[in-house]
TILUMDREN-727927 format. One record per atom (N, C-alpha, C): residue in three letters; x, y, z. Coordinates in steps of 0.001 Angstrom, whole numbers, padded with zeros to 6 digits, always signed. Example, Ala and Ser with C-alpha at 12.3 -4.5 7.8 and 13.67 -1.06 7.14 Angstrom:
! TILUMDREN-727927
ALA+013190-005690+007800
ALA+012300-004500+007800
ALA+013200-003300+007800
SER+012850-002250+007080
SER+013670-001060+007140
SER+012900+000030+007870
END
This chain:
! TILUMDREN-727927
UNK+000853-001177+000000
UNK+000000+000000+000000
UNK+000897+001238+000000
UNK+000525+002239-000796
UNK+001353+003446-000879
UNK+001148+004330+000347
UNK+002123+005170+000607
UNK+002053+006082+001744
UNK+000873+007039+001584
UNK+000632+007512+000367
UNK-000488+008434+000142
UNK-001820+007792+000496
UNK-001990+006533+000128
UNK-003233+005826+000442
UNK-003368+005638+001955
UNK-002267+005299+002609
UNK-002299+005127+004067
UNK-002623+006445+004774
UNK-002070+007550+004276
UNK-002379+008856+004869
UNK-003852+009218+004676
UNK-004378+008937+003499
UNK-005803+009196+003247
UNK-006674+008364+004182
UNK-006274+007127+004409
UNK-007012+006249+005316
UNK-006983+006807+006740
UNK-005818+007268+007186
UNK-005687+007867+008517
UNK-006596+009093+008637
UNK-006553+009961+007641
UNK-007367+011178+007668
UNK-008861+010828+007753
UNK-009266+009859+006960
UNK-010670+009456+006950
UNK-011078+008838+008286
UNK-010203+008016+008872
UNK-010525+007378+010152
UNK-010631+008408+011275
UNK-009760+009409+011268
UNK-009841+010452+012286
UNK-011220+011114+012217
UNK-011688+011403+011016
UNK-013017+012017+010839
UNK-014124+011034+011229
UNK-014018+009771+010768
UNK-015060+008782+011059
UNK-015243+008577+012557
UNK-014158+008449+013276
UNK-014259+008199+014716
UNK-014850+009418+015418
UNK-014405+010604+015018
UNK-014963+011833+015622
UNK-016473+011877+015395
UNK-016873+011645+014149
UNK-018296+011712+013824
UNK-019095+010591+014502
UNK-018499+009396+014614
UNK-019205+008282+015256
UNK-019475+008570+016726
UNK-018665+009442+017325
UNK-018854+009820+018721
UNK-019724+011063+018853
UNK-020234+011553+017720
UNK-021119+012710+017739
UNK-020421+014003+018098
UNK-019121+014088+017824
UNK-018337+015266+018180
UNK-018149+016191+016984
UNK-018217+017480+017227
UNK-017869+018462+016209
UNK-016384+018775+016356
UNK-015842+019491+015388
UNK-014449+019924+015493
UNK-014256+020785+016744
UNK-015239+021633+017027
UNK-015158+022499+018199
UNK-015220+021689+019500
UNK-016022+020610+019512
UNK-016097+019752+020699
UNK-014732+019152+021021
UNK-014046+018689+019973
UNK-012739+018063+020172
UNK-011730+019104+020656
UNK-011788+020297+020071
UNK-010876+021365+020499
UNK-011097+021692+021978
UNK-012359+021784+022386
UNK-012659+022071+023790
UNK-012190+020923+024689
UNK-012420+019694+024250
UNK-012016+018517+025024
UNK-010490+018473+025186
UNK-009774+018953+024163
UNK-008303+018910+024207
UNK-007706+020039+025037
UNK-008549+020952+025495
UNK-008103+022101+026300
UNK-007015+022893+025590
UNK-007208+023094+024280
UNK-006284+023917+023509
UNK-005127+023177+022863
UNK-004981+021906+023131
UNK-003871+021150+022542
UNK-004064+020947+021039
UNK-005324+020854+020613
UNK-005633+020690+019188
UNK-006770+021653+018858
UNK-006535+022567+017935
UNK-007579+023513+017567
UNK-008530+022877+016555
UNK-009738+023416+016463
UNK-010721+022929+015492
UNK-010184+023089+014072
UNK-009498+024183+013812
UNK-008938+024435+012478
UNK-007874+023404+012139
UNK-006998+023112+013102
UNK-005941+022122+012858
UNK-006543+020740+012631
UNK-007510+020343+013460
UNK-008122+019023+013305
UNK-008808+018898+011958
UNK-009530+019929+011555
UNK-010161+019912+010233
UNK-009122+019779+009131
UNK-008003+020451+009298
UNK-006914+020360+008316
UNK-006309+018967+008276
UNK-006182+018314+009437
UNK-005684+016939+009475
UNK-006659+016012+008739
UNK-007938+016208+009000
UNK-008960+015354+008393
UNK-009014+015519+006870
UNK-008783+016722+006386
UNK-008807+016971+004928
UNK-007480+016650+004259
UNK-006437+016516+005057
UNK-005116+016264+004503
UNK-004411+017524+004060
UNK-004891+018678+004531
UNK-004270+019957+004185
UNK-003051+020253+005055
UNK-002880+019473+006110
UNK-001814+019728+007076
UNK-001221+018392+007507
UNK+000092+018345+007643
UNK+000757+017128+008114
UNK+000444+016925+009588
UNK+000331+015674+009969
UNK+000009+015347+011365
UNK+001198+014614+011987
UNK+001613+015071+013142
UNK+002761+014463+013820
UNK+002318+013236+014612
UNK+003282+012436+014985
UNK+002999+011263+015819
UNK+002381+011710+017145
UNK+002873+012810+017704
UNK+002333+013339+018959
UNK+000847+013658+018809
UNK+000470+014305+017710
UNK-000936+014666+017495
UNK-001790+013419+017280
UNK-001250+012428+016592
UNK-001989+011175+016396
UNK-002290+010543+017756
UNK-001284+010519+018621
UNK-001473+009946+019957
UNK-002475+010766+020777
UNK-002396+012094+020673
UNK-003336+012950+021403
UNK-004766+012726+020920
UNK-004942+012620+019621
UNK-006278+012408+019054
UNK-006843+011071+019509
UNK-006039+010025+019442
UNK-006501+008704+019900
UNK-006920+008781+021364
UNK-006125+009466+022182
UNK-006438+009615+023607
UNK-007752+010382+023791
UNK-007922+011465+023064
UNK-009151+012261+023161
UNK-010382+011456+022768
UNK-010231+010600+021770
UNK-011356+009783+021300
UNK-011541+008530+022141
UNK-010565+008234+022996
UNK-010674+007061+023849
UNK-010557+005752+023092
UNK-009739+005758+022036
UNK-009544+004543+021240
UNK-008059+004219+021178
UNK-007738+002941+020984
UNK-006323+002608+020787
UNK-005805+003310+019535
UNK-004560+003749+019543
UNK-004011+004458+018385
UNK-004114+003594+017121
UNK-004027+002284+017284
UNK-004131+001392+016120
UNK-005473+001541+015412
UNK-006500+001958+016141
UNK-007827+002138+015548
UNK-007816+003238+014484
UNK-006908+004210+014624
UNK-006808+005276+013633
UNK-006200+004789+012321
UNK-005542+003661+012374
UNK-004871+003141+011183
UNK-005622+001995+010533
UNK-006840+001723+010995
UNK-007660+000682+010370
UNK-008126+001197+009013
UNK-008318+000309+008051
UNK-008826+000745+006751
UNK-010157+001470+006894
UNK-010402+002417+006027
UNK-011605+003231+006109
UNK-012880+002455+005862
UNK-012770+001241+005330
UNK-013984+000449+005109
UNK-014447-000205+006405
UNK-013765+000070+007511
UNK-014145-000331+008854
UNK-014008-001826+009126
UNK-013370-002579+008283
UNK-013224-004006+008549
UNK-012182-004200+009635
UNK-012551-004887+010684
UNK-011615-005182+011759
UNK-010979-006534+011496
UNK-011741-007554+011614
UNK-011327-008888+011220
UNK-012609-009665+011030
UNK-012558-010672+010218
UNK-013764-011406+009847
UNK-014541-011835+011086
UNK-015832-011523+011087
UNK-016708-011989+012140
UNK-016710-011180+013408
UNK-016216-009950+013396
UNK-016142-009153+014622
UNK-016684-007746+014404
UNK-017245-007185+015459
UNK-017603-005768+015494
UNK-017119-005202+016816
UNK-016804-003916+016841
UNK-016398-003243+018066
UNK-017427-002155+018339
UNK-018053-002228+019512
UNK-019137-001319+019870
UNK-018650-000345+020938
UNK-018986+000908+020749
UNK-018632+001978+021682
UNK-019662+002016+022805
UNK-019324+001451+023957
UNK-020244+001394+025090
UNK-020514+002776+025683
UNK-019540+003692+025578
UNK-019748+005048+026098
UNK-020875+005724+025341
UNK-020841+005619+024037
UNK-021883+006235+023203
UNK-023228+005566+023475
UNK-023211+004262+023632
UNK-024430+003511+023893
UNK-025029+003893+025243
UNK-024187+004113+026251
UNK-024651+004491+027584
UNK-025378+005836+027564
UNK-024927+006743+026717
UNK-025538+008079+026640
UNK-026791+008124+025778
UNK-027056+007059+025066
UNK-028168+007034+024124
UNK-029529+006967+024814
UNK-030488+007626+024225
UNK-031879+007538+024671
UNK-032667+006557+023806
UNK-032025+005981+022815
UNK-032650+005034+021901
UNK-033101+003791+022674
UNK-034382+003423+022622
UNK-034869+002262+023374
UNK-034153+000958+022983
UNK-033876+000787+021706
UNK-033168-000409+021270
UNK-031728-000372+021771
UNK-031158+000814+021808
UNK-029808+000963+022335
UNK-029743+000596+023807
UNK-030759+000986+024567
UNK-030804+000649+025995
UNK-030930-000863+026184
UNK-031753-001498+025352
UNK-031914-002949+025420
UNK-030590-003638+025085
UNK-029912-003134+024062
UNK-028619-003682+023670
UNK-027600-003506+024800
UNK-027608-002361+025447
UNK-026654-002083+026527
UNK-026808-003068+027682
UNK-028029-003405+028035
UNK-028266-004364+029125
UNK-027586-005695+028812
UNK-027766-006163+027594
UNK-027177-007443+027196
UNK-025659-007341+027134
UNK-025146-006244+026573
UNK-023691-006085+026461
UNK-023031-005980+027837
UNK-023695-005358+028790
UNK-023140-005288+030150
UNK-023028-006682+030756
UNK-023981-007542+030432
UNK-023901-008927+030924
UNK-022706-009642+030294
UNK-022491-009404+029006
UNK-021347-010016+028324
UNK-020043-009515+028943
UNK-019965-008216+029203
UNK-018775-007625+029827
UNK-018526-008286+031181
UNK-019579-008457+031974
UNK-019432-009074+033297
UNK-018985-010535+033175
UNK-019564-011257+032230
UNK-019183-012664+032042
UNK-017724-012792+031622
UNK-017253-011868+030797
UNK-015868-011892+030325
UNK-014904-011303+031353
UNK-015469-010638+032367
UNK-014666-009924+033359
UNK-013772-008880+032683
UNK-014348-008218+031697
UNK-013668-007165+030945
UNK-014148-005832+031504
UNK-013399-005287+032417
UNK-013854-004110+033139
UNK-013426-002801+032491
UNK-012906-002849+031275
UNK-012554-001632+030558
UNK-013788-000732+030470
UNK-014903-001288+030039
UNK-016168-000581+030034
UNK-016340+000478+028966
UNK-015391+000625+028062
UNK-015505+001667+027049
UNK-015887+001125+025685
UNK-015280+000012+025315
UNK-015632-000626+024047
UNK-015700-002125+024277
UNK-016450-002798+023415
UNK-016535-004254+023495
UNK-016430-004816+022086
UNK-015662-005864+021961
UNK-015504-006553+020684
UNK-016376-007797+020720
UNK-017243-007919+019721
UNK-018136-009069+019633
UNK-017731-009957+018467
UNK-017688-011247+018742
UNK-017408-012221+017689
UNK-018698-012526+016935
UNK-018552-013195+015808
UNK-019700-013531+014976
UNK-020766-014278+015774
UNK-020361-015235+016587
UNK-021317-015989+017398
UNK-022039-015109+018398
UNK-021327-014123+018964
UNK-021948-013186+019895
UNK-023056-012407+019202
UNK-022812-012035+017962
UNK-023781-011234+017213
UNK-025044-012043+016951
UNK-024884-013316+016589
UNK-026045-014192+016379
UNK-026847-014336+017663
UNK-026138-014553+018782
UNK-026821-014679+020072
UNK-027492-013373+020469
UNK-026852-012266+020172
UNK-027411-010957+020485
UNK-028769-010782+019811
UNK-028858-011163+018565
UNK-030114-011048+017834
UNK-031194-011903+018510
UNK-030833-013095+018914
UNK-031787-014004+019550
UNK-032243-013476+020906
UNK-031279-013111+021767
UNK-031619-012729+023133
UNK-032248-011337+023236
UNK-031930-010471+022306
UNK-032506-009125+022338
UNK-033846-009078+021599
UNK-034177-010171+020929
UNK-035412-010245+020140
UNK-035451-009173+019061
UNK-034279-008943+018422
UNK-034184-008001+017319
UNK-034348-008753+016002
UNK-035020-008129+015048
UNK-035021-008670+013690
UNK-033654-008374+013092
UNK-033341-008967+011965
UNK-032053-008696+011310
UNK-031915-007210+010999
UNK-032998-006609+010517
UNK-032966-005187+010172
UNK-032757-004325+011418
UNK-033431-004667+012525
UNK-033286-003902+013761
UNK-031861-004014+014306
UNK-031311-005235+014271
UNK-029946-005428+014759
UNK-028959-004643+013906
UNK-029135-004695+012586
UNK-028248-003929+011694
UNK-028326-002450+012009
UNK-029533-001956+012226
UNK-029734-000529+012511
UNK-029067-000129+013820
UNK-029269-000888+014883
UNK-028702-000526+016181
UNK-027180-000666+016170
UNK-026660-001676+015486
UNK-025208-001819+015400
UNK-024593-000682+014588
UNK-025278-000247+013553
UNK-024783+000867+012731
UNK-024611+002127+013573
UNK-025511+002352+014508
UNK-025459+003554+015342
UNK-024312+003543+016344
UNK-023951+002370+016843
UNK-023035+002305+017975
UNK-021739+001562+017703
UNK-021493+001195+016459
UNK-020307+000420+016129
UNK-019170+001308+015687
UNK-017993+001076+016267
UNK-016781+001756+015820
UNK-016269+001074+014558
UNK-016214-000260+014577
UNK-015778-001024+013425
UNK-016731-002172+013224
UNK-016919-002577+011973
UNK-017908-003608+011701
UNK-017584-004360+010430
UNK-018297-005434+010249
UNK-018211-006171+009000
UNK-018943-005419+007918
UNK-018511-005573+006703
UNK-019246-005010+005566
UNK-020246-006018+005109
END
């Protein structure tokens, strides 16, 4: 893969993650307490400005994601049969289906003893069980996962 393509992927992922968390450029600037301005972040996302390793690390920290998440392909594929759900975003949601999903995901977190509490990775089998136990139709499950997924299968 060429460096230009990798840079475009990074720029797109920075924007995708920000938008998936419902943040504006100004929200991120405020959250960073001046470390990253809205203008600079927009420039990073458009590729108008070079981004340093320090800024990449700061952005990942601000978004609460592993830095490796910024380097995932823009098509959001993590690995076959897995999705990563943002539990923080789900916790803040008023969506009734989101609340139902959160109850089940909290049980999975407790069973796994994964006390990170910010994101959860679900395997293909987990997704099938989720549909069954949450009583979601395929369309409903797709819709709710689309709202709260950081990375997903295509």
